[in-house]
Each structure stands twice: as C-alpha cells, then as structure tokens.
C-alpha positions as CSV (number, residue, x, y, z in Angstrom):
1,M,173.6,-97.4,-52.4
2,K,172.0,-94.4,-54.2
3,R,175.2,-92.4,-53.8
4,L,177.3,-95.3,-55.2
5,S,174.9,-95.7,-58.1
6,L,175.3,-92.1,-58.9
7,I,179.1,-92.4,-58.9
8,V,178.9,-95.5,-61.1
9,L,176.5,-93.7,-63.5
10,S,178.8,-90.7,-63.6
11,A,181.8,-93.0,-64.2
12,L,180.1,-94.7,-67.0
13,L,179.5,-91.3,-68.6
14,L,183.1,-90.3,-68.6
15,A,185.1,-93.5,-68.5
16,S,187.8,-94.8,-70.8
17,C,189.1,-91.6,-72.1
18,G,192.5,-93.3,-72.2
19,N,191.3,-96.1,-74.5
20,N,191.8,-96.1,-78.2
21,S,188.9,-93.9,-79.3
22,S,187.9,-91.1,-81.6
23,V,186.9,-88.9,-78.6
24,T,189.1,-85.8,-78.5
25,V,191.0,-85.6,-75.2
26,P,191.6,-81.9,-74.2
27,T,195.3,-81.0,-73.7
28,T,194.8,-77.6,-72.1
29,V,192.9,-76.4,-69.0
30,P,190.0,-74.0,-69.7
31,E,189.6,-70.7,-67.8
32,L,186.9,-71.2,-65.1
33,S,185.1,-67.8,-65.0
34,T,181.8,-68.7,-63.2
35,P,180.8,-70.8,-60.2
36,V,179.1,-73.2,-62.6
37,D,182.4,-73.6,-64.5
38,S,184.2,-74.4,-61.3
39,L,181.6,-76.9,-60.2
40,S,181.5,-78.6,-63.6
41,W,185.3,-78.9,-63.6
42,A,185.4,-80.2,-60.0
43,Y,182.8,-82.8,-60.7
44,G,184.7,-84.1,-63.7
45,Q,187.9,-84.2,-61.8
46,N,186.3,-86.1,-59.0
47,I,184.9,-88.7,-61.4
48,A,188.3,-89.0,-63.0
49,S,189.9,-89.8,-59.7
50,I,187.4,-92.7,-59.3
51,L,188.2,-93.9,-62.7
52,S,191.9,-94.0,-62.0
53,T,191.5,-97.4,-60.5
54,G,190.9,-98.7,-64.0
55,F,187.7,-100.6,-63.0
56,F,185.9,-99.2,-66.1
57,K,188.8,-99.5,-68.5
58,E,187.0,-102.0,-70.8
59,L,184.2,-99.7,-71.7
60,D,183.8,-98.5,-75.3
61,A,184.5,-94.7,-74.9
62,D,182.8,-93.8,-78.3
63,L,179.7,-95.6,-77.3
64,V,179.6,-94.1,-73.8
65,M,179.9,-90.6,-75.2
66,R,177.3,-91.3,-78.0
67,S,174.9,-92.5,-75.4
68,A,175.5,-89.6,-73.1
69,L,175.1,-87.0,-75.8
70,Y,172.1,-88.7,-77.3
71,T,170.3,-88.8,-74.0
72,L,171.3,-85.3,-72.8
73,H,169.9,-83.9,-76.1
74,G,166.5,-85.5,-75.6
75,G,166.9,-88.8,-77.4
76,T,164.1,-91.1,-76.5
77,A,164.4,-94.1,-78.8
78,Q,166.7,-95.9,-76.4
79,P,168.0,-99.4,-77.4
80,M,167.5,-100.6,-73.8
81,T,164.3,-100.5,-71.6
82,P,164.5,-98.7,-68.2
83,D,164.5,-102.1,-66.5
84,E,167.4,-103.3,-68.7
85,T,169.3,-100.2,-67.9
86,K,168.7,-100.5,-64.2
87,E,169.8,-104.2,-64.3
88,A,173.0,-103.2,-66.1
89,I,173.8,-100.5,-63.6
90,D,173.0,-102.7,-60.6
91,F,175.3,-105.4,-62.0
92,V,178.2,-102.9,-62.5
93,T,177.5,-101.5,-59.0
94,T,177.7,-104.9,-57.5
95,M,180.9,-105.7,-59.4
96,Y,182.4,-102.4,-58.3
97,E,181.6,-103.0,-54.6
98,N,183.0,-106.6,-54.8
99,S,186.2,-105.3,-56.3
100,L,186.6,-102.7,-53.5
101,R,185.9,-105.4,-50.9
102,Q,188.5,-107.7,-52.5
103,V,191.1,-104.9,-52.5
104,A,190.4,-104.1,-48.9
105,A,190.6,-107.8,-47.9
106,N,194.0,-108.2,-49.7
107,T,195.3,-105.1,-48.1
108,R,194.1,-106.1,-44.6
109,E,195.8,-109.5,-44.9
110,Q,199.1,-108.1,-46.1
111,V,199.2,-105.4,-43.4
112,E,198.3,-107.8,-40.6
113,Q,201.1,-110.2,-41.7
114,A,203.5,-107.3,-41.9
115,Q,202.4,-106.0,-38.5
116,E,202.9,-109.4,-36.8
117,A,206.3,-109.8,-38.3
118,Y,207.3,-106.3,-37.2
119,F,206.2,-106.8,-33.6
120,Q,207.9,-110.2,-33.4
121,Q,211.2,-108.6,-34.6
122,L,210.7,-105.5,-32.4
123,V,210.3,-107.5,-29.2
124,K,213.2,-109.8,-30.1
125,N,215.6,-106.8,-30.8
126,N,214.4,-104.6,-27.9
127,P,213.7,-106.2,-24.5
128,A,212.5,-102.9,-23.2
129,V,209.4,-103.1,-25.4
130,K,206.3,-104.3,-23.7
131,R,202.9,-105.4,-25.0
132,H,199.8,-103.8,-23.7
133,P,196.8,-106.0,-23.0
134,K,194.9,-104.0,-25.7
135,G,197.3,-105.1,-28.4
136,F,199.8,-102.3,-28.9
137,Y,203.4,-102.2,-27.9
138,Y,205.3,-99.5,-26.0
139,E,208.6,-98.5,-24.4
140,V,209.5,-96.0,-21.8
141,L,212.1,-93.5,-23.0
142,K,211.9,-91.3,-19.9
143,Q,209.8,-92.0,-16.8
144,G,208.2,-88.9,-15.3
145,S,207.4,-88.3,-11.7
146,G,204.3,-86.2,-12.1
147,P,200.6,-87.2,-11.8
148,N,199.3,-90.1,-14.0
149,A,197.0,-89.1,-16.9
150,I,193.4,-90.4,-16.6
151,Y,190.5,-90.7,-18.9
152,G,188.6,-87.4,-19.4
153,Q,191.4,-85.3,-18.1
154,R,192.9,-82.4,-19.9
155,I,196.6,-82.8,-20.7
156,E,199.4,-81.0,-22.5
157,F,201.8,-82.9,-24.7
158,D,204.2,-83.0,-27.7
159,Y,204.5,-85.8,-30.2
160,K,206.2,-87.2,-33.2
161,S,204.6,-89.8,-35.5
162,Y,205.9,-92.3,-38.0
163,L,204.5,-94.8,-40.5
164,M,205.4,-98.0,-38.6
165,L,206.2,-100.3,-41.5
166,T,208.5,-97.9,-43.3
167,G,209.7,-95.7,-40.5
168,E,208.9,-92.7,-42.5
169,P,208.2,-89.5,-40.4
170,Y,204.6,-88.4,-40.7
171,D,203.9,-85.5,-38.3
172,Q,205.1,-83.8,-35.2
173,T,204.5,-80.8,-33.0
174,Y,208.2,-80.0,-32.3
175,G,209.2,-77.0,-34.3
176,K,205.8,-76.8,-36.1
177,R,203.2,-75.8,-33.5
178,P,202.8,-75.4,-29.8
179,P,202.3,-78.3,-27.5
180,I,198.7,-79.8,-27.7
181,L,196.1,-79.2,-25.1
182,H,193.6,-82.0,-25.3
183,V,191.2,-84.2,-23.2
184,V,192.1,-87.8,-23.1
185,G,189.6,-89.6,-25.2
186,E,187.8,-86.6,-26.9
187,P,188.3,-87.5,-29.8
188,M,191.2,-89.8,-30.0
189,F,191.9,-93.1,-31.7
190,P,191.6,-96.2,-29.4
191,G,195.3,-96.9,-28.9
192,L,196.0,-93.3,-27.8
193,I,193.2,-93.4,-25.2
194,H,195.0,-96.3,-23.4
195,A,198.5,-95.0,-24.1
196,F,198.0,-91.8,-22.3
197,Q,196.7,-93.5,-19.3
198,L,200.1,-95.3,-18.9
199,M,202.0,-92.1,-18.7
200,N,203.0,-89.7,-15.9
201,A,203.6,-86.1,-16.4
202,G,207.2,-85.6,-17.4
203,S,207.3,-89.0,-19.3
204,I,208.4,-89.8,-22.8
205,Y,207.0,-93.0,-24.3
206,R,207.2,-94.6,-27.7
207,F,204.0,-96.4,-28.8
208,Y,203.6,-98.9,-31.7
209,F,200.0,-99.1,-32.8
210,P,198.6,-101.7,-35.2
211,Y,196.1,-100.2,-37.6
212,Q,193.2,-101.6,-35.6
213,L,194.1,-99.3,-32.7
214,A,195.1,-96.4,-34.9
215,F,192.9,-95.1,-37.7
216,G,191.4,-98.4,-38.6
217,P,190.4,-99.8,-42.0
218,T,188.9,-96.5,-43.2
219,G,191.8,-94.2,-42.3
220,A,191.4,-90.5,-41.8
221,S,192.0,-87.3,-43.8
222,G,195.2,-88.0,-45.8
223,I,195.8,-91.3,-44.0
224,P,195.0,-94.5,-45.9
225,G,193.1,-97.3,-44.2
226,Y,195.1,-100.2,-42.7
227,T,198.0,-97.9,-41.7
228,P,199.9,-98.8,-38.5
229,F,201.7,-96.0,-36.6
230,I,204.5,-95.2,-34.2
231,Y,203.9,-92.3,-31.8
232,E,206.6,-90.8,-29.6
233,I,204.8,-88.8,-26.9
234,E,206.1,-86.4,-24.3
235,L,203.5,-85.7,-21.7
236,H,204.2,-82.3,-20.1
237,K,201.2,-81.7,-17.8
238,T,198.0,-83.0,-16.5
239,F,195.2,-80.7,-15.3
240,N,192.6,-81.2,-12.6
241,D,190.0,-78.7,-14.0
C-alpha cells in the first residue's frame, strides 16, 4: 500500500499535462548529462506511463503544479490539514485500486469466454486434438520412440509459440538460438510442466494453453496477463544425469 500511495502521490504531482492548462508542455528532450538528470527523467517517464490510463485526467493541472511548487519551496500555510490530505490520498488510492480490479475482471471474463469458444471450435474442427485432465489441449504432430520425459529431468528441445486467440507468432528457437537445455519444472509455467511429461524424445506436439496454465493473470516480462498461448514443441533428448 505504501508503494501504491507513492505512485498515486507522484501521479497527482504530474497529472493532466494534456488538459487545457497554462502549464507549459516541453516539446524537446533535454540533454541528460549527470546520473541525477537521468534518474529524474526516468522517474518522470515512469509516472507518465502510469498516467497514460487516463485515471487522473480530471485533475486541475494548474492547481496540481501550484500545490507542488508551493510545497517544494517550503510553503507551510496549506489549505488542507495533514489528516484531510491523507484522507484525500487514501480515497484516490482506493478508487485507483478499484479501477484496476474492474479492468482485470473485465479482461478475465472476455478472455475466458474467448478461450472457451476457441477450444470448442478447435475440437470440432480437429478430431486429433485431445484435452488433458489439467485443462489444456494438445495434438501429436509426430510421435517419438525415445524415453518419456519426467519431472525433474533435464531435457533438450526446440519450440515455437503463438498468441492463441490471434495466431500471431510470438517466439521460437528455430533459426534464433540453439535448442534449450532445461529441467522439467524449474522454472516453468504449469501447463508446460504437464505437457513435457506427455512427450517421448523425438516427438513433436502442439499444445494449447489457457491463460490459467500459461503466464496467469499477471503475465510475465513483455507478456500481458490473461494471455493464452500455443506452443509447438520438439523434444530432442532426455538425460538421466
């Protein structure tokens, strides 16, 4: 809560630069010649990314900047008591958290409906697709004859991944980097842990993971939450070391 309050306070300080206001908006980027310059610019840029949601768009930019400058320059005759200021910030913090929860709930509902429709159509159009008890779907593109992969075992594999609902390619090893050496389950999103244990060395499988078994509601670096994925995996080897 303290971190969120700091974000909200910072946002209140710099919000509404796009509103009708007498505040002068810079049109050029300054030269950052010291570490303090870089930190200052990075901090402002980070705050601006928070404000891009428009949550604070109703603020009076002139009044925000007047308050900030007055306080930063030692002004003490504040029109609000410390308790009133805290109450206002707590209210905004609560409203901000509620808005994030509502956005997440709407996104979750939309994605879950889209996932369900996708899986129904997938099974209807492709009888080779099977449902795993854990809730993901898969098809065997090539059945290998090597040893079966097990939890905690080191394996070597290549893969391609796609955003499931759009079919857009996301990432792959082929042509980009060598096959991956990895231990099943360390670390690995839940669907992959179960997926690898279906495969024999020499197999190629295609897996359809709902977001719950992929990167979940929070996502990962560069991956938004509530993102379902397709993974096409070629398992080359299993190791007994």
